[in-house]
C-alpha positions in Angstrom: 47.6 48.1 -33.7 45.9 47.5 -30.4 42.4 48.0 -31.8 43.2 45.6 -34.6 44.4 43.0 -32.1 41.2 43.3 -30.0 39.1 43.1 -33.2 40.9 40.0 -34.3 40.6 38.4 -30.9 36.9 39.2 -30.7 36.3 37.7 -34.1 38.2 34.6 -33.2 36.3 34.1 -30.0 33.0 34.7 -31.7 33.9 32.1 -34.4 35.0 29.6 -31.7 31.7 30.0 -29.8 29.7 29.6 -33.0 31.6 26.4 -33.9 31.2 25.1 -30.4 27.5 25.7 -30.5 27.1 23.9 -33.8 29.2 21.0 -32.6 27.2 20.7 -29.4 24.0 20.7 -31.4 24.8 18.4 -34.3 27.9 16.3 -33.3 27.2 12.8 -31.8 27.5 12.5 -28.1 30.5 10.2 -28.4 32.4 12.8 -30.5 31.6 15.5 -27.9 32.9 13.4 -25.1 36.1 12.6 -27.1 36.9 16.3 -27.7 36.1 17.3 -24.1 38.3 14.5 -22.8 41.4 15.6 -24.8 40.7 19.3 -24.3 40.7 18.8 -20.5 43.8 16.7 -20.7 45.7 19.4 -22.7 44.6 22.2 -20.4 45.6 20.2 -17.3 49.3 20.4 -18.4 49.2 24.2 -18.2 46.7 24.9 -15.3 48.0 25.0 -11.7 44.5 24.3 -10.3 42.9 21.0 -9.2 39.2 20.2 -9.6 37.1 17.7 -7.6 33.6 16.9 -8.7 30.7 15.6 -6.4 28.0 14.1 -8.6 24.4 13.8 -7.4 23.9 10.2 -8.4 26.4 7.4 -8.3 26.1 3.8 -9.3 23.7 1.8 -11.4 20.7 2.1 -9.1 20.8 5.9 -9.2 21.1 6.3 -5.5 21.7 9.9 -4.4 25.2 10.4 -3.2 25.6 11.2 0.5 28.7 13.3 -0.4 26.7 15.4 -2.8 24.0 15.9 -0.1 26.6 16.9 2.5 28.2 19.4 0.1 24.8 20.9 -0.8 23.9 21.3 2.9 27.3 22.8 3.8 27.1 25.4 0.9 23.5 26.3 1.7 24.5 27.2 5.2 27.9 28.8 4.7 28.0 30.4 1.2 24.3 31.3 0.4 25.0 34.8 1.7 27.6 35.5 -0.9 25.8 33.8 -3.8 23.8 36.1 -6.2 21.6 33.5 -7.7 19.8 31.1 -5.4 17.0 28.6 -5.5 14.5 28.1 -2.6 13.0 24.9 -1.3 10.7 24.1 1.6 12.7 22.8 4.6 11.8 20.9 7.7 8.1 20.7 8.5 7.4 22.8 5.4 7.6 25.9 7.6 10.7 27.6 6.4 12.7 28.1 3.1 16.1 26.6 2.5 18.3 28.6 0.1 20.8 26.8 -2.0 23.1 27.8 -5.0 21.4 28.0 -8.3 22.9 26.2 -11.3 26.2 27.6 -12.7 26.5 29.9 -9.7 30.1 30.3 -8.3 31.0 31.1 -4.7 34.2 31.2 -2.7 35.0 29.6 0.7 38.1 29.8 2.9 39.7 27.3 5.2 42.9 27.8 7.2 43.8 30.7 5.0 43.2 28.7 1.8 40.8 30.1 -0.7 38.6 27.6 -2.8 35.9 28.0 -5.4 32.6 26.0 -5.6 30.5 25.8 -8.8 27.1 24.2 -9.1 26.8 22.7 -12.6 24.9 20.1 -14.6 25.6 18.0 -17.6 23.2 16.4 -20.1 23.8 12.8 -20.7 21.8 10.3 -22.9 19.6 7.8 -21.1 19.1 4.2 -21.8 15.4 4.8 -22.5 14.2 4.1 -26.0 11.7 7.0 -25.8 12.7 9.5 -28.4 10.9 12.4 -26.7 13.2 12.1 -23.7 16.7 11.6 -25.1 18.7 13.2 -22.4 18.7 13.5 -18.6 20.4 16.0 -16.3 23.2 15.1 -14.0 24.0 17.7 -11.4 27.3 18.0 -9.6 29.3 20.4 -7.5 32.9 21.3 -8.6 35.6 22.3 -6.1 38.6 24.2 -7.5 41.8 25.0 -5.6 45.5 25.6 -6.2 47.7 22.6 -6.5 50.0 23.7 -3.7 47.1 23.4 -1.2 46.4 19.7 -2.1 47.2 18.3 1.3 45.2 20.9 3.2 42.1 20.4 1.1 42.1 16.6 0.8 43.1 15.9 4.4 41.4 18.7 6.3 38.9 20.8 4.3 36.9 18.0 2.7 36.6 16.2 6.1 35.3 19.5 7.6 32.8 19.9 4.8 31.5 16.3 5.1 31.2 16.5 8.9 29.5 19.9 9.0 27.2 19.1 6.0 25.9 15.9 7.6 25.2 17.7 10.9 23.2 20.4 8.9 21.3 17.8 7.0 20.3 16.1 10.3 19.1 19.4 11.8 17.1 20.3 8.7 15.8 17.0 7.5 12.1 16.2 7.5 11.5 13.0 9.3 9.4 10.3 7.7 7.2 7.4 8.5 7.8 4.5 6.1 5.8 1.3 5.4 6.8 -1.5 3.1 5.2 -1.3 -0.3 3.2 -4.3 -1.6 3.8 -5.7 -5.0 7.4 -4.5 -5.3 9.5 -6.0 -8.1 13.3 -6.1 -7.7 15.1 -4.3 -9.2 13.0 -1.2 -10.0 14.0 2.4 -10.5 10.5 3.8 -10.5 9.4 2.2 -7.2 11.1 1.7 -3.8 10.5 -1.0 -1.3 9.3 1.6 1.2 6.6 4.3 0.7 6.5 7.2 3.2 4.7 10.2 4.5 5.9 13.0 6.7 6.2 11.9 10.4 4.3 14.5 12.5 3.3 12.5 15.6 3.3 15.0 18.6 3.9 12.4 21.3 6.8 13.1 23.7 7.9 11.5 27.0 6.7 14.6 28.8 3.1 13.9 27.7 3.2 10.2 28.3 1.2 8.7 31.3 4.2 7.0 32.8 6.0 6.9 36.1 8.8 9.5 36.3 11.4 6.9 37.3 10.6 4.7 34.3 10.6 7.7 32.0 14.0 8.7 33.2 15.4 5.2 32.8 14.1 4.9 29.2 15.3 8.3 28.2 18.8 7.7 29.6 19.0 4.4 27.8 18.0 5.9 24.5 20.4 8.9 24.7 23.3 6.6 25.8 22.7 4.4 22.8 22.6 7.3 20.4 26.0 8.5 21.6 27.7 5.1 21.7 29.1 4.7 18.1 32.7 4.3 19.3 31.7 1.9 22.1 29.9 -0.5 19.7 32.8 -0.4 17.3 35.2 -1.2 20.1 33.3 -4.2 21.4 32.7 -5.5 17.8 28.9 -5.3 17.9 26.5 -3.8 15.3 25.2 -0.3 16.4 21.6 -1.3 17.1 19.4 -2.1 20.0 16.2 -4.1 20.5 13.2 -3.0 22.5 10.3 -5.2 23.5 7.2 -3.2 24.5 4.5 -5.4 26.1 1.4 -4.8 28.1 -2.4 -4.8 27.8 -4.1 -2.9 24.9 -4.4 0.8 25.4 -1.3 1.2 27.6 0.6 3.4 25.2 3.0 1.1 23.2 2.5 2.9 19.9 2.8 6.3 21.7 6.0 5.1 23.2 7.5 4.5 19.8 6.5 8.0 18.6 8.0 9.5 21.7 11.3 7.6 21.1 11.4 8.8 17.5 10.8 12.4 18.6 13.4 12.2 21.3 16.2 11.0 19.0 14.9 12.6 15.8 14.8 9.2 14.0 12.7 8.1 11.1 10.2 5.3 11.7 9.9 2.1 9.5 6.6 0.4 10.2 7.2 -3.2 8.9 4.1 -5.2 8.1 5.4 -8.8 8.1 2.3 -10.3 6.5 3.0 -8.2 3.4 6.5 -9.6 3.0 6.8 -12.4 0.5 9.7 -14.4 1.9 13.0 -14.2 3.8 14.9 -12.7 0.8 12.5 -9.8 0.6 12.7 -9.3 4.3 16.5 -9.0 4.0 16.2 -6.5 1.1 13.8 -4.4 3.2 16.4 -4.2 5.9 19.1 -3.1 3.4 16.9 -0.3 2.2 16.5 1.2 5.7 18.7 4.1 6.7 20.7 5.0 9.8 19.0 6.9 12.6 15.8 5.0 12.3 13.4 2.8 14.3 12.2 -0.4 12.7 8.9 -1.4 14.2 6.9 -4.6 14.1 3.7 -4.1 16.0 1.7 -7.0 17.5 4.5 -9.4 16.7 2.4 -12.3 18.2 -0.2 -11.8 15.5 2.3 -11.7 12.6 4.0 -15.0 13.2 3.1 -18.2 15.0 5.6 -17.7 17.9 3.7 -19.3 20.7 6.5 -21.8 21.6 4.4 -24.7 20.3 5.2 -24.4 16.7 5.6 -28.1 16.0 2.2 -29.1 17.3 0.4 -26.5 15.3 2.1 -27.1 12.0 2.9 -30.9 12.0 0.2 -31.4 9.2 1.7 -28.6 7.1 5.4 -29.1 7.4 7.4 -31.9 5.9 9.8 -34.1 7.9 12.8 -32.2 6.5 11.7 -28.8 7.9 12.9 -27.8 11.3 10.5 -26.7 13.9 12.0 -23.3 13.7 10.8 -22.5 10.2 7.2 -21.6 10.7 5.6 -19.7 7.9 3.4 -16.7 8.1 0.0 -17.4 6.5 0.3 -21.2 7.1 -2.2 -21.0 10.0 -5.7 -22.4 9.8 -7.6 -21.2 6.7 -4.4 -20.4 4.7 -3.0 -23.9 4.1 -4.1 -24.1 0.5 -4.4 -20.5 -0.5 -0.9 -20.0 -1.6 -1.0 -16.3 -1.0 0.4 -16.3 2.5 3.8 -14.8 3.3 6.7 -17.3 3.6 8.7 -15.4 6.2 10.1 -17.9 8.7 11.1 -17.4 12.4 14.7 -18.2 11.5 14.5 -15.5 8.8 13.2 -13.0 11.3 15.9 -13.9 13.8 18.5 -13.3 11.1 16.8 -10.0 10.3 17.3 -8.9 14.0 20.8 -9.9 14.7 22.2 -11.8 11.7 25.1 -10.7 9.5 22.8 -8.5 7.4 21.7 -6.6 10.5 25.0 -4.8 10.6 24.6 -3.3 7.1 23.6 0.1 8.8 24.2 1.9 12.0 22.3 3.6 14.8 19.0 1.7 14.5 16.4 0.6 17.0 14.4 -2.5 16.4 11.1 -2.4 18.4 8.5 -5.2 18.8 5.2 -4.7 20.5 2.8 -7.3 21.9 -0.2 -7.7 24.1 0.8 -11.2 25.1 4.5 -11.6 25.8 4.0 -15.1 27.1 3.0 -16.2 23.6 6.4 -15.3 22.0 9.1 -17.8 21.5 12.0 -17.3 24.0 14.5 -17.3 21.2 12.9 -14.2 19.7 13.0 -12.0 22.9 16.2 -13.1 24.6 18.8 -10.6 25.6 20.9 -9.7 22.6 17.9 -9.5 20.3 15.4 -7.6 22.4 18.0 -6.0 24.7 15.5 -4.0 26.8 12.0 -5.2 27.9 9.6 -2.4 28.8 6.3 -3.3 30.4 3.5 -0.8 30.0 0.8 -1.6 32.5 -2.4 0.0 33.8 -2.6 3.7 34.7 -1.1 4.8 38.0 -1.8 8.1 39.9 1.4 9.6 38.5 0.2 8.8 35.0 -3.2 10.3 35.8 -1.6 13.6 36.9 0.3 13.8 33.6 -2.9 13.2 31.6 -4.9 15.7 33.8 -2.3 18.3 33.0 -2.4 17.5 29.3 -6.2 17.5 28.9 -7.4 19.8 31.6 -4.3 21.9 32.5 -4.8 20.9 36.2 -2.0 20.5 38.7 -4.3 19.8 41.6 -8.0 19.5 42.4 -10.2 18.5 45.4 -11.2 15.3 43.5 -7.6 14.1 43.1 -7.7 12.4 46.5 -10.7 10.3 45.5 -9.1 9.4 42.2 -5.8 8.4 43.9 -7.7 6.0 46.2 -9.8 4.5 43.3 -7.1 4.2 40.7 -5.1 1.9 43.0 -8.1 -0.5 43.2 -9.2 -0.5 39.6 -7.4 -1.7 36.4 -7.9 1.1 33.9 -5.6 1.9 30.9 -4.2 5.3 30.2 -6.3 5.3 27.0 -9.5 4.9 29.1 -8.4 7.6 31.5 -7.7 10.0 28.7 -11.1 9.3 27.1 -12.9 10.2 30.3 -10.8 13.3 30.8 -11.4 14.6 27.3 -14.2 17.3 27.2 -17.1 16.2 25.1 -18.8 19.6 24.7 -17.9 23.3 25.4 -19.9 23.0 28.6 -17.7 20.3 30.1 -15.6 21.8 32.8 -12.7 20.1 34.6 -14.9 19.1 37.6 -17.3 17.2 35.3 -14.5 15.5 33.5 -13.0 14.3 36.8 -16.4 13.2 37.9 -16.8 11.1 34.8 -13.4 9.5 35.5 -14.5 8.7 39.1 -17.6 6.9 37.8 -15.5 4.9 35.3 -13.0 4.0 38.1 -15.8 2.9 40.4 -17.3 0.7 37.6 -13.8 -0.8 36.8 -13.3 -1.5 40.5 -16.6 -3.3 40.8 -15.8 -5.3 37.6 -12.4 -6.2 39.1 -14.0 -7.3 42.4 -16.6 -9.4 40.5 -13.9 -11.1 38.4 -11.8 -11.9 41.5 -14.9 -13.4 43.2 -15.7 -15.5 40.1 -12.1 -16.7 40.0 -12.2 -17.7 43.6 -15.5 -19.6 43.2 -14.1 -21.3 40.1 -11.1 -22.5 42.0 -13.3 -23.8 44.8 -15.4 -25.7 42.4 -12.3 -27.3 40.8 -11.1 -28.3 44.3 -14.5 -29.8 45.1 -14.5 -31.7 41.8 -11.1 -33.1 42.6 -12.3 -34.3 46.1 -15.4 -35.9 44.6 -13.3 -37.9 42.1 -10.9 -39.1 44.8 -13.8 -40.2 47.0 -15.4 -42.0 44.1 -12.2 -43.9 43.3 
């Protein structure tokens, strides 16, 4: 009797699996969904287990779910040792492998004495595409199963633990990126994003920057304090962002400072090219597409917009009487009046980008402007509250030289240091020029020769500075004499 019962059960199961395969292959998708829906509903009456699904993509724009990413990171770190089937991917900096659960793999986890089960699955769903050769697309998801009596523990404690730890793991393992806005973007588009990116691998740090130790310490403390101030910004009712204005002569390390800031905080960098932005609406959409833990950079802001503080004088022939003197358009300078291809981003649009309502759509972001001529910028653009911290990067000092000497020549001290200390206080030379003179040009260049080259450059720069000062004095004297002659003539 027992053997007959097992034989009958085996035949029934085989018949059921055969019919299920035929149905999956030939039945319309709508019929399959109908049967699955009611099968699950019937089984739920008898099963004491609850299931929660975390799908990879949610919404119409197919944006990857943050919850799915957090679960994936959590399981890769906490359950990969117990899984028997794994898939490997390159992790941070493409130097190590990250192991995650393979499809249909099942693992167990435990929290506060409660046992749960995770399964990595996928479902095939029809696409909206009319291409017959690609009728279906894969939708991956993680399914969490647990007993009904532990509902409160799982929903109130365990899931919060998974999300928190998963996000921390993702931040540690993520590969940071350098973004730039893509030209010719058409909204909406699922095949193209508003930003294109490459891996961010800039090696600059504050330790290697030619900057005074006191200024380094001040900037580092300000950045670290900002990154840990989420609750503070929420309490005072202010968006979690901070503006930095980096100004100084060319070659003083403004771009290097941005890279050092990104490496210190482990932020992504969005390099925004304003002249490639069509209008204020596109600028706002670019802001929405940026992520948290990022630095939004506009380099040489004085070259991107007409922000000299004399907007009305320069554009009175181009703007109608109805336009305010605030709305100056990129590309409407001389030579672009009739071209029609210039960007129509206005100053008011840029101000709204920095601290308007839309600027609060994300958190933990730095907005950095750089300029060589800070006096040309409109005061409204760089006031406190928009550009919260102004950092002046000037000519190289002796402290900065010592950092560069250690970087390039591995020197802590040298007999020529005293001469360099005297000359560097008399000459105006940028850290970029100092670095160029310290860099060995051939295998035969020893530290002494490199330092001698720097001394020659400093002496030349000092003579040039002295000559410029002399010419300026003579020019001033001529102007005064001119004024006296005019007065006597009158």
